C-alpha positions as CSV (number, residue, x, y, z in Angstrom):
1,X,61.0,-40.5,9.0
2,X,63.2,-39.4,12.3
3,X,60.9,-36.1,11.9
4,X,57.8,-37.7,11.8
5,X,58.6,-40.2,14.6
6,X,59.4,-37.2,16.5
7,X,56.4,-35.0,16.1
8,X,54.0,-38.3,16.6
9,X,55.8,-38.2,20.3
10,X,55.0,-34.8,20.9
11,X,51.6,-35.0,19.6
12,X,51.5,-38.2,22.4
13,X,53.4,-35.7,25.0
14,X,50.7,-32.7,24.3
15,X,47.7,-34.8,24.5
16,X,48.7,-36.0,28.2
17,X,49.7,-32.5,29.2
18,X,48.3,-29.8,27.5
19,X,45.4,-28.9,29.9
20,X,47.8,-29.3,32.7
21,X,49.6,-25.7,32.0
22,X,53.0,-27.9,32.0
23,X,54.5,-28.1,29.0
24,X,57.4,-26.1,27.6
25,X,57.8,-24.2,24.3
26,X,59.2,-27.7,23.0
27,X,56.4,-29.8,23.9
28,X,53.6,-27.3,22.7
29,X,51.4,-28.0,19.7
30,X,51.1,-25.7,16.8
31,X,48.6,-23.8,16.0
32,X,47.2,-23.1,12.5
33,X,44.2,-20.4,12.4
34,X,42.3,-20.1,8.9
35,X,40.1,-17.3,8.8
36,X,37.5,-17.2,5.6
37,X,36.0,-13.5,4.7
38,X,32.0,-13.9,4.6
39,X,31.7,-17.7,4.8
40,X,28.7,-18.7,5.9
41,X,27.7,-22.6,6.9
42,X,26.8,-23.1,3.4
43,X,29.0,-25.9,3.2
44,X,28.8,-29.8,2.8
45,X,29.8,-30.5,6.4
46,X,26.8,-28.4,7.7
47,X,24.2,-30.2,5.5
48,X,24.1,-28.2,2.7
49,X,23.3,-30.5,-0.4
50,X,24.6,-28.2,-3.1
51,X,27.8,-26.9,-1.9
52,X,31.0,-28.3,-3.6
53,X,33.5,-28.5,-0.4
54,X,35.1,-31.9,-0.3
55,X,38.1,-30.5,1.6
56,X,36.8,-28.4,4.5
57,X,34.1,-31.1,4.8
58,X,37.3,-33.7,5.1
59,X,38.5,-31.3,7.8
60,X,35.2,-31.6,9.7
61,X,35.9,-35.2,10.1
62,X,38.8,-34.9,11.6
63,X,37.5,-32.5,15.1
64,X,34.4,-31.1,16.1
65,X,32.2,-29.3,14.5
66,X,30.2,-26.4,16.0
67,X,26.4,-26.1,14.6
68,X,25.5,-22.7,16.7
69,X,28.6,-21.0,16.6
70,X,28.3,-17.1,16.3
71,X,30.0,-14.1,15.6
72,X,30.0,-10.9,18.0
73,X,29.5,-8.5,15.1
74,X,28.4,-9.1,11.3
75,X,30.9,-6.7,9.9
76,X,34.6,-7.3,9.3
77,X,37.1,-5.4,11.2
78,X,35.4,-5.7,14.7
79,X,34.7,-9.3,14.1
80,X,38.3,-9.9,13.8
81,X,39.0,-7.6,16.6
82,X,36.5,-9.9,18.8
83,X,38.8,-12.8,17.4
84,X,41.7,-11.5,18.3
85,X,41.3,-9.9,21.9
86,X,38.7,-12.2,22.9
87,X,36.1,-8.7,24.0
88,X,33.5,-8.0,22.1
89,X,33.0,-4.9,20.4
90,X,30.7,-3.7,23.5
91,X,33.5,-3.4,26.0
92,X,36.1,-1.7,23.4
93,X,34.2,0.5,21.4
94,X,35.9,-1.2,18.3
95,X,32.6,-0.8,16.3
96,X,33.8,0.0,12.8
97,X,35.8,-0.7,9.7
98,X,38.3,2.2,10.5
99,X,38.2,1.4,14.1
100,X,41.8,1.6,15.6
101,X,42.8,-1.0,17.7
102,X,45.6,0.4,19.7
103,X,43.5,4.1,19.9
104,X,40.8,2.0,21.9
105,X,43.0,-0.4,23.9
106,X,46.4,1.1,23.8
107,X,47.9,-1.9,25.7
108,X,46.0,-4.9,24.5
109,X,47.5,-8.3,24.2
110,X,46.1,-9.9,21.1
111,X,46.2,-13.9,20.7
112,X,49.3,-14.1,18.5
113,X,50.7,-12.1,20.9
114,X,49.6,-14.1,24.0
115,X,51.4,-17.3,22.0
116,X,54.8,-15.3,21.3
117,X,55.6,-14.5,25.0
118,X,55.1,-18.0,25.3
119,X,57.6,-19.3,22.8
120,X,55.5,-19.4,19.2
121,X,56.8,-18.2,16.5
122,X,54.0,-16.1,15.0
123,X,53.1,-15.0,11.5
124,X,50.2,-14.0,9.1
125,X,49.2,-14.0,5.9
126,X,45.9,-12.9,4.0
127,X,43.2,-11.3,5.5
128,X,44.0,-11.5,9.1
129,X,43.1,-8.3,10.7
130,X,41.1,-6.0,8.9
131,X,43.1,-3.6,6.3
132,X,41.3,-0.9,4.7
133,X,38.7,1.3,5.4
134,X,41.3,3.5,6.8
135,X,42.0,0.7,9.0
136,X,45.7,-0.9,8.9
137,X,45.3,-3.4,10.7
138,X,47.6,-4.1,13.8
139,X,51.3,-4.7,12.8
140,X,52.9,-5.4,16.2
141,X,50.6,-8.6,16.8
142,X,52.8,-10.7,14.9
143,X,56.6,-11.5,15.0
144,X,56.9,-12.0,11.0
145,X,55.9,-9.0,8.9
146,X,52.8,-9.5,7.5
147,X,52.1,-11.2,4.1
148,X,49.4,-8.9,2.3
149,X,47.5,-9.5,-0.5
150,X,44.3,-7.7,-2.4
151,X,40.7,-8.5,-1.3
152,X,39.0,-6.8,-4.0
153,X,40.8,-8.3,-7.2
154,X,39.8,-8.2,-10.9
155,X,41.5,-10.1,-13.8
156,X,39.0,-9.3,-16.5
157,X,39.7,-6.0,-17.7
158,X,35.9,-5.1,-18.4
159,X,35.2,-5.6,-14.6
160,X,37.0,-2.6,-14.2
161,X,35.6,-0.7,-17.2
162,X,39.3,-1.1,-18.4
163,X,41.4,-0.7,-15.4
164,X,39.7,1.8,-13.3
165,X,40.8,2.1,-9.8
166,X,36.8,1.0,-8.4
167,X,35.3,2.0,-5.4
168,X,35.6,-1.3,-3.5
169,X,39.2,-1.4,-4.7
170,X,40.0,2.0,-3.3
171,X,38.4,1.2,0.1
172,X,40.2,-1.9,0.6
173,X,43.7,0.3,-0.4
174,X,43.2,3.0,1.5
175,X,43.3,5.2,-1.4
176,X,41.0,8.4,-2.5
177,X,39.0,7.6,0.5
178,X,37.2,11.4,0.6
179,X,35.8,10.5,-3.1
180,X,34.6,6.7,-3.0
181,X,31.0,7.9,-4.1
182,X,32.8,9.3,-7.6
183,X,34.4,6.4,-8.2
184,X,33.4,3.5,-10.8
185,X,31.9,0.5,-9.6
186,X,33.5,-2.8,-10.3
187,X,32.0,-5.8,-11.4
188,X,30.3,-7.8,-8.9
189,X,31.4,-11.3,-10.2
190,X,34.0,-12.8,-12.7
191,X,34.6,-16.3,-13.9
192,X,37.8,-16.4,-16.1
193,X,40.0,-19.6,-17.5
194,X,42.4,-19.2,-14.5
195,X,44.9,-20.6,-12.4
196,X,44.3,-21.1,-8.7
197,X,47.2,-18.6,-8.0
198,X,46.4,-15.7,-10.4
199,X,43.9,-14.8,-7.4
200,X,45.2,-13.6,-3.9
201,X,43.7,-16.6,-2.1
202,X,45.7,-19.0,-4.4
203,X,48.8,-16.6,-3.8
204,X,48.2,-16.6,0.0
205,X,47.3,-20.4,-0.1
206,X,51.1,-21.0,-1.5
207,X,53.0,-18.8,0.8
208,X,51.2,-20.6,3.4
209,X,52.8,-23.9,2.5
210,X,55.7,-22.3,2.1
211,X,55.7,-20.9,5.7
212,X,54.2,-24.5,6.9
213,X,57.8,-26.0,5.5
214,X,59.9,-23.5,7.1
215,X,57.6,-24.0,10.7
216,X,58.5,-27.6,10.2
217,X,62.1,-27.3,9.9
218,X,62.7,-24.5,12.7
219,X,60.1,-27.1,15.1
220,X,62.8,-29.9,13.9
221,X,65.9,-27.7,14.7
222,X,65.1,-25.7,17.9
223,X,61.5,-26.8,19.1
224,X,59.9,-23.4,18.2
225,X,56.2,-24.2,17.6
226,X,54.2,-22.1,15.2
227,X,51.1,-19.8,15.5
228,X,50.3,-19.0,11.5
229,X,47.1,-17.2,10.8
230,X,46.2,-17.6,7.3
231,X,43.6,-15.1,6.0
232,X,41.4,-15.9,2.8
233,X,38.9,-13.5,1.0
234,X,36.7,-15.5,-1.1
235,X,33.6,-15.8,-0.7
236,X,33.6,-11.8,0.0
237,X,32.5,-9.8,-2.7
238,X,33.2,-9.7,-5.8
239,X,32.7,-13.4,-6.8
240,X,36.2,-13.5,-8.6
241,X,37.2,-17.2,-9.2
242,X,38.4,-19.3,-11.8
243,X,35.8,-20.8,-14.0
244,X,36.3,-24.5,-13.0
245,X,34.4,-23.6,-9.8
246,X,31.7,-22.0,-11.5
247,X,31.3,-25.0,-13.6
248,X,30.7,-27.1,-10.4
249,X,27.4,-25.9,-10.0
250,X,23.8,-26.1,-12.1
251,X,22.8,-22.5,-11.7
252,X,18.9,-24.1,-12.0
253,X,19.8,-26.2,-9.1
254,X,21.1,-23.5,-6.7
255,X,18.6,-22.6,-3.6
256,X,17.0,-19.3,-3.9
257,X,15.9,-17.1,-1.2
258,X,12.6,-18.4,-0.1
259,X,10.9,-15.3,2.2
260,X,12.6,-11.5,0.5
261,X,10.2,-9.3,2.8
262,X,11.2,-8.1,6.2
263,X,9.8,-9.5,9.2
264,X,6.5,-8.2,10.1
265,X,6.3,-6.2,12.9
266,X,10.0,-5.4,13.2
267,X,11.5,-2.2,13.9
268,X,12.9,-0.2,11.0
269,X,16.0,0.5,12.1
270,X,16.5,-3.8,12.0
271,X,16.1,-3.8,8.4
272,X,18.4,-3.4,5.1
273,X,18.2,-2.6,1.7
274,X,21.6,-1.9,-0.5
275,X,24.6,-1.4,1.1
276,X,27.7,-2.9,0.3
277,X,26.0,-5.0,-2.1
278,X,25.0,-1.8,-4.3
279,X,28.6,-0.8,-5.0
280,X,29.2,-3.8,-7.7
281,X,27.7,-3.7,-10.9
282,X,25.1,-5.2,-12.4
283,X,23.5,-4.7,-9.1
284,X,20.7,-1.7,-9.2
285,X,21.6,1.2,-6.7
286,X,18.0,1.2,-6.0
287,X,15.0,-1.0,-6.7
288,X,14.6,-4.8,-6.7
289,X,16.6,-7.5,-8.4
290,X,15.6,-9.6,-11.1
291,X,15.9,-13.3,-10.8
292,X,18.6,-13.6,-13.3
293,X,20.8,-11.7,-11.2
294,X,19.9,-13.4,-7.8
295,X,20.8,-16.8,-9.5
296,X,24.2,-15.4,-10.6
297,X,25.0,-13.8,-7.4
298,X,24.5,-16.7,-5.1
299,X,26.1,-19.0,-8.1
300,X,29.1,-16.6,-7.6
301,X,29.4,-17.1,-4.0
302,X,28.7,-20.8,-4.1
303,X,31.9,-20.9,-6.5
304,X,33.8,-18.5,-4.8
305,X,33.1,-20.8,-1.6
306,X,34.4,-23.7,-3.6
307,X,37.5,-21.9,-4.8
308,X,38.4,-21.2,-0.8
309,X,38.0,-24.7,-0.3
310,X,40.5,-25.7,-2.7
311,X,42.9,-23.3,-1.0
312,X,42.0,-24.7,2.5
313,X,42.6,-28.2,1.3
314,X,46.4,-27.3,0.2
315,X,47.4,-26.4,3.6
316,X,45.8,-29.4,5.0
317,X,48.1,-31.5,2.7
318,X,51.0,-29.9,3.3
319,X,50.1,-30.2,7.1
320,X,49.7,-34.2,6.5
321,X,52.8,-34.5,4.2
322,X,55.1,-32.7,6.8
323,X,53.7,-35.2,9.7
324,X,52.5,-32.1,11.4
325,X,48.7,-33.1,11.7
326,X,49.1,-35.2,15.2
327,X,50.8,-32.1,16.3
328,X,48.7,-29.3,15.0
329,X,45.6,-27.3,16.4
330,X,43.8,-26.4,13.3
331,X,40.5,-24.0,13.2
332,X,38.6,-23.0,10.7
333,X,36.4,-19.7,11.2
334,X,34.5,-17.9,9.2
335,X,34.1,-14.1,10.1
336,X,30.4,-13.7,9.7
337,X,27.6,-14.9,7.7
338,X,25.8,-13.9,4.4
339,X,22.9,-13.0,3.5
340,X,21.6,-14.0,0.0
341,X,18.4,-12.7,-0.6
342,X,16.7,-13.9,2.4
343,X,14.5,-11.2,4.2
344,X,15.4,-9.4,0.8
345,X,19.0,-8.7,2.3
346,X,22.2,-9.1,0.7
347,X,25.6,-9.5,2.6
348,X,25.9,-9.0,5.8
349,X,25.6,-6.0,8.4
350,X,22.2,-7.1,10.6
351,X,21.5,-8.8,13.9
352,X,19.3,-11.8,11.7
353,X,20.6,-15.3,11.7
354,X,22.2,-15.2,8.1
355,X,24.5,-12.6,8.9
356,X,25.5,-14.3,12.3
357,X,25.8,-17.7,12.1
358,X,29.3,-18.9,11.5
359,X,31.3,-22.3,10.6
360,X,33.5,-23.5,13.5
361,X,35.6,-26.4,13.1
362,X,38.0,-27.2,16.1
363,X,40.5,-30.1,15.2
364,X,42.5,-30.7,18.2
365,X,44.1,-34.2,18.2
366,X,43.8,-36.2,21.4
367,X,41.3,-33.8,22.7
368,X,38.4,-33.3,20.2
369,X,37.0,-36.6,19.1
370,X,37.3,-37.1,15.0
371,X,33.8,-36.4,13.2
372,X,31.8,-34.8,16.5
373,X,29.4,-31.6,16.4
374,X,28.0,-30.3,19.2
375,X,24.9,-27.6,19.8
376,X,26.9,-26.1,22.3
377,X,26.1,-22.1,21.6
378,X,29.6,-20.5,20.6
379,X,31.2,-17.1,20.1
380,X,34.2,-15.9,18.5
381,X,35.6,-14.4,21.7
382,X,35.4,-17.9,22.7
383,X,38.3,-19.0,20.4
384,X,41.1,-17.2,22.2
385,X,40.9,-18.8,25.9
386,X,40.0,-22.4,23.7
387,X,43.4,-22.1,21.9
388,X,45.1,-21.0,25.3
389,X,43.9,-24.2,27.4
390,X,44.5,-26.3,24.4
391,X,48.1,-25.0,24.2
392,X,49.0,-25.4,28.1
393,X,49.3,-21.5,28.3
394,X,47.8,-19.0,30.9
395,X,44.4,-18.2,30.2
396,X,44.2,-14.5,28.7
397,X,43.5,-12.1,31.1
398,X,44.0,-8.9,28.9
399,X,44.4,-5.8,29.8
400,X,41.1,-5.7,27.7
401,X,37.8,-7.3,29.2
402,X,37.9,-10.7,28.4
403,X,34.1,-11.9,27.2
404,X,34.9,-15.5,25.7
405,X,35.0,-19.0,27.6
406,X,37.5,-22.1,26.9
407,X,35.7,-24.6,25.3
408,X,37.9,-27.1,25.9
409,X,35.5,-29.0,28.0
410,X,33.0,-29.3,25.0
411,X,35.8,-30.6,22.9
412,X,36.2,-33.6,25.3
413,X,32.1,-34.3,25.9
414,X,29.9,-32.4,22.9
415,X,27.6,-32.8,25.7
416,X,28.7,-30.4,28.0
417,X,26.8,-26.8,28.2
418,X,29.1,-24.0,29.2
419,X,26.4,-21.3,28.6
420,X,23.0,-20.9,27.3
421,X,23.0,-18.0,24.9
422,X,25.1,-16.3,22.5
423,X,25.9,-12.7,22.4
424,X,26.2,-10.3,19.3
425,X,25.3,-6.7,18.1
426,X,25.0,-4.6,15.3
427,X,25.5,-0.6,15.4
428,X,23.0,1.4,13.3
429,X,21.8,4.6,14.3
430,X,20.8,2.9,17.4
431,X,22.7,-0.1,19.0
432,X,21.4,-3.6,18.4
433,X,22.1,-6.4,20.9
434,X,20.9,-9.6,20.8
435,X,20.9,-13.0,23.0
436,X,20.5,-16.1,20.6
437,X,19.4,-19.4,22.8
438,X,19.2,-22.7,20.9
439,X,15.2,-21.5,20.3
440,X,15.4,-17.6,20.3
441,X,17.0,-14.7,19.2
442,X,15.9,-11.5,21.3
443,X,17.0,-7.8,19.9
444,X,17.4,-5.0,21.6
445,X,17.5,-1.6,19.9
446,X,18.7,1.5,21.8
447,X,20.5,4.3,22.1
448,X,24.3,3.8,24.0
449,X,23.1,5.1,27.4
450,X,19.4,6.1,26.3
451,X,16.2,5.2,29.1
452,X,15.1,1.5,28.8
453,X,11.7,2.9,27.7
454,X,12.8,3.8,24.0
455,X,14.2,0.2,23.6
456,X,12.3,-1.9,20.9
457,X,12.3,-5.6,20.8
458,X,12.6,-8.2,18.2
459,X,12.0,-11.8,19.1
460,X,12.2,-14.9,16.5
461,X,11.4,-18.7,17.4
462,X,13.6,-20.9,15.4
463,X,11.6,-24.1,16.0
464,X,8.6,-22.5,14.6
465,X,9.6,-19.9,11.9
466,X,13.3,-20.6,10.3
467,X,12.9,-17.6,7.8
468,X,12.3,-14.9,10.7
469,X,8.9,-14.0,8.8
470,X,7.5,-12.1,12.1
471,X,8.7,-10.7,15.3
472,X,7.0,-12.3,18.0
473,X,8.1,-10.0,21.1
474,X,4.6,-8.6,21.5
475,X,3.4,-12.3,21.5
476,X,5.3,-13.5,24.0
477,X,6.4,-11.1,26.7
478,X,7.5,-13.7,29.4
479,X,10.3,-14.9,26.9
480,X,11.0,-11.3,26.4
481,X,11.2,-11.1,29.9
482,X,13.4,-14.1,30.2
483,X,16.1,-12.8,27.9
484,X,16.2,-9.2,28.6
485,X,17.5,-10.6,32.1
486,X,20.1,-12.4,30.5
487,X,21.0,-9.2,28.3
488,X,21.0,-7.1,31.4
489,X,23.9,-9.0,32.9
490,X,26.7,-7.7,30.0
491,X,28.2,-4.2,30.9
492,X,26.8,-1.2,29.9
493,X,28.1,-1.0,25.9
494,X,31.4,1.2,25.2
495,X,30.4,4.5,23.3
496,X,32.5,4.6,20.3
497,X,32.9,8.3,20.8
498,X,34.2,7.8,24.7
499,X,37.9,9.5,24.8
500,X,38.6,7.2,27.8
501,X,39.7,3.6,27.9
502,X,37.1,0.7,28.1
503,X,36.8,-0.4,31.9
504,X,37.4,-4.3,32.8
505,X,34.2,-6.0,31.6
506,X,32.4,-8.8,33.6
507,X,30.9,-11.6,32.1
508,X,27.4,-12.8,32.6
């Protein structure tokens, strides 16, 4: 009881002082950062009537749900860099899966480094920074050695042709990167009778529970607050999850894609066919998907989401058991969204809504009203300055250019508006830069450094066309002009081929 009483006294102190910057390390709140790969807002707390996500739904009732939160780039490694740096990829040049953080910004101070400088014990487990595709993450960001586990994982021998190294396994373990195309494809899904810990996310959850226990003892002993980042990989492909999570769903009741064509009038560069999904059996490497395959993939996505929901529930239950809930800030963040056949697209890697809208839950005891929600547009780059302010730390100042804003005023009052748009990008042959307002999305496609005259534009109106069936840029030139003005306030994007360090950016 003495531990629980002291934790409650800590929480009361933090509530009164955390935004004043006067806290010493022993008074600061803990931080639990929960990262989920490929998680879109297909969750009960976001109104999805099919999703079986009781643990995440319960977590949402403890704090604020951001209904219009967006990643800054819909691909794993760059999205995680934006989170950890508070910087847009257009300001750092970190656009690719194989981008090396310290090559681009050698002296960057990441979010966990910032917390460590102010007395926090920092740890990471699971998928936090992206490891794979030639990328080895950023080991120097955390004080404790990273607890690494698999991203691509199978239990059924038939899923890998009898135990062969598959393409995606090789990519995510940095093996045989020069001959990926010659390796066999793994299965897109499997559903064995298995325990949670037979898969990586279950093991990461178990280890995270042990880390929380050790952190509670440390806090009781010497007052050291913790910053723990736990990353889960499902619902990233392959949809490998124990059978009981598949059994939660009636396949016939799953939502199927409503519109499977690319938007009318959209520039060809904006569209996508194939890509990551084609690395898995039995997906056709070219050509259309049958309805049975579509339904099986959607089933796998929802089952995988329920599996990770259960793992998140274990962490929150342990916070409660340890008496840490009132003194711990919890963030649930999806690194980007996921297409499930809408526009005929699967996975991510676009500038469209389904790839870029993310779930974001912020539980800040004593600051955010439990069960609250907001339509304030939020970005991944906002989380670093928000957590710094909540913890009573100085605002991040780089040396990387900071593109985010603190959302603390919104946590205190959901009606507050700090900005009128979110900004995100995706690079293809050209760079697509997007402005998303509450109603519209404008996308500009242009070569970095290319003339304005060569730019192509997309415009979508989510009041009238939630499915993005038609590019309206030619029909609403006045809206295009207004949103182009917002876009022009951002610094010129850094060319990833440039060898120079990125300059300090300015925020619009």
